GUTOR-952454 format. One record per residue (C-alpha): residue in three letters; x, y, z; residue number from 1. Coordinates in steps of 0.001 Angstrom, whole numbers, always signed. Layout:
REM GUTOR-952454
residu:x:y:z:num
ALA:X:Y:Z:NUM;
...
This chain:
REM GUTOR-952454
residu:x:y:z:num
MET:+26502:+11869:+7101:1;
SER:+28001:+13637:+4083:2;
GLN:+31685:+13817:+3216:3;
ILE:+31800:+17430:+4362:4;
GLU:+30319:+16380:+7734:5;
ASN:+32838:+13550:+7995:6;
ASP:+35678:+15963:+7342:7;
LEU:+34326:+18425:+9922:8;
LEU:+33885:+15643:+12490:9;
HIS:+37455:+14487:+11886:10;
ASP:+38827:+18029:+12284:11;
ILE:+36901:+18605:+15538:12;
LYS:+38239:+15349:+17018:13;
ASN:+41819:+16223:+16108:14;
THR:+41429:+19771:+17415:15;
VAL:+40175:+18511:+20785:16;
LYS:+43180:+16184:+21061:17;
GLU:+45635:+18943:+20154:18;
ALA:+44099:+21615:+22396:19;
PHE:+43230:+19579:+25488:20;
ALA:+45161:+16289:+25179:21;
VAL:+41840:+14452:+25462:22;
ASP:+40598:+11570:+23290:23;
ALA:+36979:+12552:+22749:24;
ASP:+36294:+10518:+19595:25;
ASP:+33224:+8879:+21122:26;
LEU:+31843:+12200:+22345:27;
VAL:+32048:+14346:+19230:28;
MET:+28800:+14655:+17300:29;
VAL:+27902:+16866:+14349:30;
GLU:+24305:+17577:+13347:31;
ILE:+22359:+19805:+11000:32;
PRO:+20466:+22461:+13016:33;
LYS:+16712:+22571:+12488:34;
ASP:+16915:+26345:+12056:35;
PRO:+19344:+27380:+9278:36;
GLU:+19892:+30621:+11240:37;
ASN:+22032:+28462:+13556:38;
GLY:+24435:+27457:+10795:39;
ASP:+24927:+24571:+8410:40;
TYR:+26245:+22258:+11134:41;
ALA:+26595:+22343:+14900:42;
THR:+28281:+20425:+17725:43;
ASN:+27802:+20340:+21505:44;
ILE:+31269:+18909:+22230:45;
ALA:+32246:+21869:+24438:46;
MET:+29376:+21150:+26843:47;
ARG:+30178:+17434:+26837:48;
LEU:+33825:+18155:+27762:49;
ALA:+33104:+20739:+30468:50;
LYS:+32980:+18318:+33383:51;
THR:+36105:+16416:+32298:52;
LEU:+38148:+19558:+31633:53;
LYS:+36617:+21507:+34580:54;
ARG:+36226:+24569:+32400:55;
LYS:+33311:+26626:+31150:56;
PRO:+31771:+25277:+27918:57;
GLN:+31992:+28727:+26308:58;
ASP:+35739:+28888:+26974:59;
ILE:+36263:+25400:+25519:60;
ALA:+34148:+26303:+22500:61;
SER:+36140:+29521:+21872:62;
ILE:+39443:+27617:+21830:63;
ILE:+38032:+25010:+19420:64;
LYS:+36658:+27808:+17245:65;
GLU:+40004:+29610:+16878:66;
LYS:+41959:+26467:+16106:67;
LEU:+39425:+25217:+13546:68;
LEU:+39312:+28544:+11721:69;
ALA:+43079:+28346:+11353:70;
LYS:+43064:+24887:+9806:71;
ASP:+39737:+24029:+8068:72;
THR:+39550:+25820:+4726:73;
LYS:+35972:+24672:+4094:74;
ILE:+34609:+26695:+7024:75;
ASP:+33350:+30197:+6275:76;
ARG:+32616:+31237:+9864:77;
ILE:+32034:+29803:+13351:78;
GLU:+29931:+31144:+16210:79;
VAL:+29764:+30090:+19840:80;
ALA:+26114:+30211:+20876:81;
GLY:+24089:+29870:+24077:82;
PRO:+25603:+27638:+26752:83;
GLY:+28412:+26480:+24463:84;
PHE:+27090:+25254:+21132:85;
ILE:+29503:+25674:+18239:86;
ASN:+27725:+26588:+14992:87;
PHE:+29445:+26283:+11623:88;
TRP:+28751:+28003:+8335:89;
MET:+30540:+26270:+5482:90;
ARG:+31797:+27923:+2318:91;
LYS:+28953:+27582:-190:92;
ASP:+31217:+26232:-2900:93;
ALA:+32423:+23548:-470:94;
LEU:+28846:+22389:+90:95;
ALA:+28260:+22437:-3665:96;
ASP:+31253:+20200:-4413:97;
VAL:+28838:+17286:-4004:98;
ILE:+27254:+18197:-7353:99;
ASN:+30234:+17050:-9400:100;
THR:+30676:+13992:-7185:101;
ILE:+27102:+12950:-7975:102;
ILE:+27224:+13729:-11697:103;
GLU:+30529:+11875:-12119:104;
SER:+29277:+8878:-10099:105;
GLY:+25935:+8663:-11937:106;
ASP:+24135:+5394:-11232:107;
CYS:+26862:+4500:-8726:108;
TYR:+26213:+7482:-6435:109;
GLY:+25382:+6097:-3011:110;
GLU:+27741:+3139:-3300:111;
ASN:+30228:+2794:-453:112;
THR:+32696:+286:+981:113;
SER:+31337:-52:+4518:114;
GLY:+30574:-3762:+4041:115;
GLN:+34260:-4587:+3444:116;
HIS:+33372:-7645:+1331:117;
LYS:+31731:-9403:+4282:118;
LYS:+30010:-12534:+2980:119;
VAL:+26297:-12465:+3802:120;
LEU:+23464:-14913:+3124:121;
LEU:+19963:-13452:+3146:122;
GLU:+17130:-15990:+3332:123;
TYR:+13609:-14700:+2803:124;
VAL:+10151:-15657:+1531:125;
SER:+10839:-19450:+1658:126;
ALA:+7127:-20205:+1394:127;
ASN:+6005:-23822:+1093:128;
PRO:+5499:-24855:-2562:129;
THR:+1874:-25658:-1816:130;
GLY:+89:-22428:-2717:131;
ILE:+179:-18914:-4100:132;
LEU:+2248:-16138:-2500:133;
HIS:+161:-13750:-369:134;
LEU:+572:-10421:+1459:135;
GLY:+2914:-11632:+4210:136;
HIS:+5214:-13040:+1549:137;
ALA:+4977:-9760:-385:138;
ARG:+6259:-7689:+2525:139;
GLY:+9172:-10048:+3188:140;
ALA:+10039:-10355:-500:141;
ALA:+10246:-6594:-1062:142;
TRP:+12173:-6098:+2168:143;
GLY:+14731:-8858:+1566:144;
ASP:+15279:-7775:-2023:145;
SER:+15805:-4127:-1059:146;
VAL:+18172:-5043:+1781:147;
ALA:+20182:-7118:-693:148;
LYS:+20455:-4134:-3073:149;
LEU:+21570:-1837:-251:150;
MET:+24122:-4304:+1080:151;
GLN:+25588:-4947:-2354:152;
ALA:+25914:-1183:-2903:153;
SER:+27704:-987:+454:154;
GLY:+30357:-3523:-443:155;
PHE:+28895:-6687:+1085:156;
ASP:+29151:-9970:-822:157;
VAL:+25457:-10905:-793:158;
THR:+23619:-14104:-1715:159;
ARG:+19807:-14114:-1888:160;
GLU:+18473:-17553:-974:161;
TYR:+15050:-19195:-1052:162;
TYR:+14649:-22352:+1050:163;
VAL:+12073:-24625:-554:164;
ASN:+10182:-26559:+2135:165;
ASP:+9496:-29524:-129:166;
ALA:+9875:-32378:+2350:167;
GLY:+7470:-33573:+4997:168;
ASN:+3752:-34069:+5378:169;
GLN:+2692:-30923:+3502:170;
MET:+4014:-32419:+258:171;
GLN:+2059:-35623:+827:172;
MET:-1054:-33498:+1384:173;
LEU:-315:-31665:-1867:174;
ALA:-27:-35001:-3724:175;
LEU:-3320:-36272:-2301:176;
SER:-5072:-32961:-3047:177;
LEU:-3787:-32960:-6624:178;
TYR:-4866:-36548:-7195:179;
ALA:-8351:-35726:-5869:180;
ARG:-8651:-32733:-8218:181;
TYR:-7253:-34811:-11091:182;
ARG:-10007:-37410:-10556:183;
GLU:-12573:-34642:-10267:184;
ALA:-11481:-33342:-13687:185;
PHE:-12629:-36665:-15168:186;
GLY:-15968:-36587:-13335:187;
LEU:-14893:-39348:-10930:188;
ASP:-15443:-39624:-7194:189;
PHE:-12786:-37801:-5228:190;
ALA:-12046:-37112:-1583:191;
LEU:-10015:-34049:-607:192;
PRO:-7943:-34742:+2506:193;
GLU:-9109:-32784:+5532:194;
ASP:-5666:-31157:+5890:195;
GLY:-5222:-30845:+2134:196;
TYR:-5007:-27831:-153:197;
HIS:-8271:-26544:-1567:198;
GLY:-7030:-23496:-3486:199;
GLN:-7607:-22686:-7142:200;
ASP:-3910:-23209:-7857:201;
VAL:-4256:-26954:-7072:202;
ILE:-7232:-27206:-9439:203;
ASP:-5243:-25405:-12154:204;
ILE:-2287:-27767:-11755:205;
ALA:-4566:-30827:-11900:206;
LEU:-6074:-29533:-15161:207;
LYS:-2582:-29010:-16602:208;
ILE:-1686:-32606:-15752:209;
LYS:-4917:-33823:-17355:210;
GLU:-4255:-31796:-20491:211;
ARG:-697:-33098:-20762:212;
ASP:-1090:-36743:-19668:213;
GLN:-4788:-37398:-20326:214;
ASP:-6063:-40271:-18108:215;
LYS:-2640:-41911:-17664:216;
TRP:-2603:-41544:-13857:217;
LEU:-6016:-43165:-13425:218;
HIS:-4473:-46498:-14396:219;
LYS:-1195:-46431:-12481:220;
ASP:-208:-47911:-9141:221;
GLU:-1259:-45572:-6291:222;
LYS:+2280:-45117:-4961:223;
GLU:+3628:-44289:-8425:224;
THR:+745:-41887:-8998:225;
LEU:+1216:-40082:-5680:226;
ASP:+4987:-39870:-6209:227;
PHE:+4312:-38263:-9585:228;
MET:+1689:-35889:-8161:229;
ARG:+4096:-34825:-5424:230;
GLN:+6903:-34103:-7891:231;
ALA:+4678:-32478:-10516:232;
GLY:+2928:-30382:-7894:233;
ARG:+6260:-29236:-6489:234;
GLU:+7655:-28260:-9891:235;
LEU:+4531:-26438:-11027:236;
GLU:+4032:-24619:-7712:237;
ILE:+7680:-23491:-7684:238;
ALA:+7372:-22340:-11299:239;
ARG:+4331:-20281:-10276:240;
ILE:+6197:-18830:-7276:241;
LYS:+9189:-17887:-9452:242;
ASN:+6895:-16326:-12015:243;
ASP:+5120:-14224:-9374:244;
LEU:+8431:-13157:-7807:245;
ASP:+9826:-12157:-11216:246;
TYR:+6713:-10059:-11778:247;
TYR:+7361:-8492:-8368:248;
ARG:+10996:-7776:-9367:249;
CYS:+12425:-10179:-6790:250;
HIS:+15148:-12525:-7968:251;
PHE:+17110:-15121:-6021:252;
ASP:+20689:-16286:-6483:253;
SER:+20134:-19652:-4831:254;
TRP:+17230:-22071:-4359:255;
VAL:+17907:-24772:-1749:256;
SER:+15596:-27776:-1476:257;
GLU:+14757:-29261:+1907:258;
GLN:+14302:-32590:+137:259;
LYS:+17866:-32296:-1146:260;
ILE:+19053:-31672:+2429:261;
VAL:+17254:-34889:+3403:262;
ASP:+18460:-36889:+378:263;
GLU:+22083:-35903:+1023:264;
LYS:+21720:-37363:+4535:265;
ARG:+22513:-34002:+6091:266;
VAL:+19800:-34483:+8716:267;
GLU:+21227:-37833:+9829:268;
LYS:+24738:-36362:+9813:269;
VAL:+23785:-33432:+12037:270;
MET:+22060:-35846:+14447:271;
GLU:+25215:-37964:+14594:272;
LEU:+27347:-34867:+15109:273;
MET:+25159:-33576:+17934:274;
LYS:+25174:-36995:+19620:275;
ALA:+28971:-37188:+19290:276;
LYS:+29296:-33755:+20909:277;
GLY:+27069:-34827:+23814:278;
LEU:+24369:-32314:+22905:279;
THR:+21466:-34779:+22965:280;
TYR:+19787:-37151:+25396:281;
GLU:+16951:-39664:+25261:282;
LYS:+13710:-39199:+27177:283;
ASP:+10250:-40780:+26748:284;
GLY:+11452:-42590:+23629:285;
ALA:+12448:-39300:+21914:286;
ILE:+15838:-37679:+21241:287;
TRP:+16187:-34217:+22785:288;
PHE:+18616:-31356:+22157:289;
ALA:+19883:-29822:+25433:290;
SER:+19281:-26341:+23998:291;
SER:+18592:-24785:+27419:292;
GLU:+22331:-25035:+28088:293;
TYR:+22854:-22602:+25196:294;
GLY:+20343:-19890:+25998:295;
ASP:+17035:-21464:+24931:296;
ASP:+14169:-21379:+27447:297;
LYS:+13767:-25167:+27326:298;
ASP:+15160:-28273:+25629:299;
ARG:+13821:-29256:+22204:300;
VAL:+12829:-32578:+20650:301;
LEU:+14807:-33516:+17534:302;
LEU:+13502:-37039:+16903:303;
LYS:+10015:-37952:+18114:304;
SER:+9148:-41257:+19709:305;
ASP:+7363:-42302:+16493:306;
GLY:+10664:-42094:+14584:307;
ASN:+9897:-38826:+12743:308;
TYR:+12028:-35700:+12947:309;
THR:+10576:-32448:+14253:310;
TYR:+10742:-29479:+11879:311;
LEU:+13709:-28134:+13912:312;
THR:+16090:-30949:+12934:313;
PRO:+16237:-30364:+9146:314;
ASP:+16383:-26623:+9874:315;
ILE:+19516:-27176:+11961:316;
ALA:+20974:-29244:+9121:317;
TYR:+20130:-26469:+6652:318;
HIS:+21764:-23777:+8799:319;
LEU:+24846:-25940:+9220:320;
TYR:+24930:-26194:+5405:321;
LYS:+24818:-22383:+5272:322;
LEU:+27740:-22105:+7679:323;
GLU:+29760:-24729:+5813:324;
ARG:+29562:-22527:+2721:325;
GLY:+31651:-19910:+4519:326;
TYR:+29234:-17049:+5161:327;
ASP:+30237:-14478:+7780:328;
LEU:+26639:-13519:+8505:329;
LEU:+23339:-15360:+8086:330;
VAL:+20147:-13290:+8063:331;
ASP:+16732:-14961:+8209:332;
PHE:+13579:-12907:+7558:333;
LEU:+10784:-14768:+9331:334;
GLY:+7091:-14277:+10061:335;
ALA:+5884:-13077:+13454:336;
ASP:+4859:-16616:+14440:337;
HIS:+8521:-17700:+14306:338;
HIS:+9738:-15510:+17165:339;
GLY:+10391:-18502:+19412:340;
TYR:+12522:-20054:+16677:341;
ILE:+15370:-17570:+17168:342;
ALA:+16743:-18764:+20521:343;
ARG:+16680:-22457:+19605:344;
MET:+18472:-21942:+16274:345;
LYS:+21101:-19706:+17841:346;
ALA:+21541:-22379:+20525:347;
ALA:+22116:-25024:+17842:348;
ILE:+24650:-22863:+16013:349;
GLU:+26602:-22215:+19224:350;
ALA:+26410:-25862:+20301:351;
LEU:+27873:-26925:+16938:352;
GLY:+30915:-24714:+17497:353;
TYR:+29991:-21478:+15703:354;
ASN:+29401:-17968:+17007:355;
ARG:+25682:-17682:+17796:356;
ASP:+25754:-14085:+16567:357;
THR:+26558:-15340:+13067:358;
LEU:+22773:-15724:+12771:359;
GLU:+20525:-12676:+12901:360;
VAL:+16763:-12928:+12518:361;
ASP:+14475:-10084:+11463:362;
ILE:+10806:-10650:+12288:363;
ILE:+8187:-9603:+9724:364;
GLN:+5098:-8279:+11456:365;
MET:+1572:-8731:+10156:366;
VAL:-10:-6732:+7329:367;
ARG:-3614:-5583:+7327:368;
LEU:-5054:-4582:+3957:369;
VAL:-7386:-1585:+4299:370;
GLU:-9709:+34:+1754:371;
ASN:-11882:+3060:+2553:372;
GLY:-11209:+2477:+6235:373;
GLU:-12389:-1153:+6158:374;
GLU:-10183:-4225:+6436:375;
VAL:-9951:-6323:+3255:376;
LYS:-9429:-9989:+4097:377;
MET:-10366:-11740:+893:378;
SER:-9750:-11335:-2796:379;
LYS:-12787:-9900:-4613:380;
ARG:-11972:-12090:-7585:381;
THR:-11360:-15481:-5967:382;
GLY:-12732:-15178:-2432:383;
ASN:-9338:-16263:-1087:384;
ALA:-6542:-14315:+565:385;
VAL:-5194:-11492:-1629:386;
THR:-2113:-12567:-3579:387;
ILE:+1041:-10668:-4583:388;
ARG:+38:-10740:-8238:389;
GLU:-3487:-9530:-7570:390;
LEU:-2219:-6645:-5447:391;
CYS:+347:-5654:-8094:392;
ASP:-2281:-5854:-10840:393;
ASP:-4504:-3553:-8786:394;
ILE:-2098:-777:-7712:395;
GLY:+1100:-1539:-9652:396;
VAL:+4420:-3080:-8641:397;
ASP:+5931:+318:-7786:398;
ALA:+3245:+1248:-5275:399;
THR:+3140:-2266:-3800:400;
ARG:+6871:-2367:-3140:401;
TYR:+7116:+1250:-1938:402;
PHE:+4261:+913:+532:403;
PHE:+5652:-2317:+1991:404;
LEU:+9095:-738:+2355:405;
SER:+7900:+2509:+3897:406;
LYS:+7219:+1074:+7359:407;
ALA:+9729:-607:+9676:408;
LEU:+9559:-4385:+9385:409;
ASP:+8995:-4959:+13110:410;
THR:+5819:-2845:+13180:411;
HIS:+2297:-3962:+12290:412;
MET:+1216:-2369:+9037:413;
ASP:-2044:-1102:+7623:414;
PHE:-1679:-1142:+3842:415;
ASP:-4046:+1550:+2540:416;
LEU:-5284:+480:-894:417;
SER:-7292:+3663:-1393:418;
LEU:-4192:+5806:-827:419;
ALA:-2020:+3581:-3037:420;
ARG:-4397:+4124:-5981:421;
GLN:-4424:+7912:-5679:422;
LYS:-2620:+10017:-8281:423;
THR:-1986:+12843:-5821:424;
ASN:+832:+14086:-3610:425;
GLU:-800:+12343:-634:426;
ASN:+380:+9075:-2174:427;
PRO:+4101:+8911:-1213:428;
VAL:+5227:+6890:-4234:429;
TYR:+3345:+9172:-6624:430;
TYR:+4857:+12212:-4856:431;
ALA:+8375:+10802:-5272:432;
GLN:+7938:+9706:-8887:433;
TYR:+6272:+12984:-9838:434;
ALA:+9282:+14869:-8417:435;
HIS:+11588:+12823:-10658:436;
ALA:+9404:+13327:-13728:437;
ARG:+9272:+17061:-13030:438;
MET:+13084:+17237:-12754:439;
CYS:+13360:+15446:-16111:440;
SER:+10859:+17837:-17698:441;
ILE:+12776:+20922:-16525:442;
LEU:+16073:+19523:-17767:443;
ARG:+14568:+18606:-21150:444;
GLN:+13470:+22200:-21662:445;
ALA:+16837:+23673:-20635:446;
LYS:+20124:+23960:-22449:447;
ALA:+22767:+21339:-21722:448;
VAL:+24400:+21786:-18321:449;
GLN:+28012:+22926:-18446:450;
LYS:+30094:+21220:-15791:451;
GLN:+32093:+23590:-13550:452;
GLU:+34980:+22927:-11208:453;
HIS:+33204:+24833:-8425:454;
TYR:+29729:+26280:-7914:455;
TYR:+29863:+29664:-6174:456;
LEU:+26375:+31048:-6753:457;
LEU:+24208:+28501:-4897:458;
ILE:+23729:+30547:-1746:459;
ASP:+19947:+30519:-1266:460;
GLU:+18909:+28630:+1908:461;
LYS:+16705:+26318:-204:462;
GLU:+19728:+25421:-2331:463;
THR:+21848:+24869:+766:464;
ALA:+19252:+22569:+2335:465;
LEU:+19042:+20515:-862:466;
LEU:+22843:+20319:-1191:467;
LYS:+23251:+19088:+2380:468;
HIS:+20549:+16468:+1873:469;
LEU:+22183:+15190:-1322:470;
GLY:+25496:+14844:+480:471;
GLU:+23931:+12622:+3138:472;
PHE:+22978:+9884:+663:473;
PRO:+26040:+7556:+672:474;
SER:+26189:+7414:+4471:475;
LEU:+22438:+6811:+4593:476;
VAL:+22822:+3889:+2182:477;
ALA:+25573:+2442:+4394:478;
ASP:+23428:+2879:+7520:479;
SER:+20338:+1395:+5842:480;
ALA:+22408:-1589:+4704:481;
ILE:+24015:-2437:+8031:482;
ASN:+20734:-1967:+9922:483;
ARG:+18660:-3606:+7167:484;
SER:+16282:-645:+7108:485;
PRO:+15105:+275:+3587:486;
ASN:+12331:+2335:+5209:487;
LYS:+15050:+4934:+5865:488;
ILE:+15492:+5249:+2102:489;
CYS:+11744:+5931:+1781:490;
ASN:+12043:+8675:+4394:491;
TYR:+15039:+10130:+2549:492;
ILE:+13129:+10112:-750:493;
GLN:+10178:+11988:+738:494;
LYS:+12500:+14655:+2148:495;
LEU:+14404:+14899:-1132:496;
ALA:+11180:+15450:-3066:497;
GLN:+10122:+18025:-480:498;
TYR:+13471:+19877:-659:499;
PHE:+13312:+19837:-4469:500;
HIS:+9791:+21284:-4640:501;
SER:+10730:+23936:-2080:502;
PHE:+13871:+24849:-4058:503;
TYR:+12011:+24958:-7369:504;
SER:+9228:+27119:-5936:505;
SER:+11703:+29576:-4420:506;
CYS:+14439:+29748:-7061:507;
ARG:+14082:+30440:-10767:508;
VAL:+16028:+27518:-12208:509;
ASN:+16128:+28397:-15894:510;
ASP:+16666:+32170:-16159:511;
PRO:+17852:+33381:-19609:512;
ASP:+18884:+36691:-18028:513;
ASN:+21257:+34969:-15627:514;
PRO:+22896:+32101:-17529:515;
GLU:+25668:+31442:-14979:516;
LEU:+23252:+31024:-12057:517;
SER:+20905:+28991:-14272:518;
ASN:+23726:+26622:-15171:519;
GLU:+24599:+26059:-11502:520;
ARG:+20971:+25488:-10576:521;
LEU:+20504:+23071:-13464:522;
ALA:+23592:+21201:-12285:523;
LEU:+22023:+20995:-8814:524;
LEU:+18844:+19717:-10426:525;
THR:+20806:+17092:-12376:526;
ALA:+22441:+15882:-9165:527;
SER:+19040:+15740:-7471:528;
LYS:+17568:+13695:-10310:529;
ILE:+20433:+11184:-10189:530;
THR:+20141:+10793:-6427:531;
LEU:+16364:+10362:-6495:532;
LYS:+16562:+7760:-9253:533;
ASN:+19253:+5824:-7374:534;
ALA:+17253:+5944:-4141:535;
LEU:+14149:+4576:-5883:536;
ALA:+16276:+1856:-7505:537;
PHE:+17301:+578:-4064:538;
LEU:+13592:-14:-3409:539;
GLY:+13039:-1723:-6766:540;
VAL:+10812:+1198:-7793:541;
SER:+10958:+2861:-11208:542;
ALA:+11825:+6520:-11813:543;
PRO:+9581:+7661:-14694:544;
GLU:+10741:+10564:-16845:545;
LYS:+7181:+11518:-17784:546;
MET:+3900:+11310:-15882:547;
């Protein structure tokens, strides 16, 4: 909703109160009619009030019309239509006021204060440091990063966090796999563990260790060697992950180690706390959390009868660590196989004395890579699952991020490689970037735009449609932030590019015979370029000036 819509909404609410002594704040809605013949904006408030006021909607609408015309100087005319719709035509210069707002705001246009400095922790990706990042990670990484950008622009205090799952059996398997590949590099017998890691990345790390340390680890005690392999594997895998994420334009403010959570005795402390609060009981030699008392479908084991913790216990300790750092909202972006995790973690948070709604979980649905109508399951180069880096090398970081962000996170996605490679308007990221490059080209060829206090000549319906769309941007950013929906920005971008092309095809922008109108249209074009660039920036996508 643009500022002009907000002002109109506010005036309608006040008018209803004054005229009918009714508080209708929750009933008043303003929308842009699909047909511009029905005005710039419209409301159905008269029909919604008819039953309460026991009056005809047309009569209610006529009273609202007269009172608004007397007070709202931005309205040009009002018509009561059909069964009681109220249609508004705004003064064209009032609609065009957004141009100077955008030009003066520049890179900051779209920023808003809706977040009110609420402290938010976003946790996403958090892949085990035992392999290369793949497609599922790519979707979550782009989504989390874009949500962070939108929330920061909306006044939230945001921290991006990656939880490194570097404790537990998977790290022992990594150590054993590395040692096997290290021995293999010397031509020695080796045995890969059945549940080990067989990827090329493990072979590469083993070769790095050989190159750096030669045969040193062939002559050490097995425990010392495996401890080294575990630590070296962790460090080198995390370095690879960070490198791939940097390439993908995803950066984190905080990296929290599960092993650190364990080493700081946070797991033992949370167990003691839960026992002290009477949240646990013993059964069959195991320690259980009575999570069913807090909304879970059944109780959960925290400590198994063999003395090992389940994966849930350190996760509870980690979330308690999040809460202790004073965040107002915790958001976890998790894969589709973690759906059952939500209720048990919310139960733990509530049981420990916090509001269960402090935690919100967004589920990342599966991605299917498609090329020429056929599913692509394996990398052509390595024969393994397609990685983030390989996908970006193929179609570019811009296309990769845009495509992942264009579909709602909770829907299954077919990622069309053939479409992503196209340099045509069918490719949505190409269409958007080409619109920006075209705007830049037009402005390069024109004289410098002279800023005006008001713009009176932008009266063509294509100009009006573009102006209204530009004005919607800050409220869309706020909505996309609070609902964590960067796909709405993609939709906005496609419409903006469409409105621009329609405007440019219909209106002669740079007309030497009409310098005043040209200047206003070039100012509109400048505002459009700024808005499009800012929208792409929220997605982590570049806005090229030439293509």
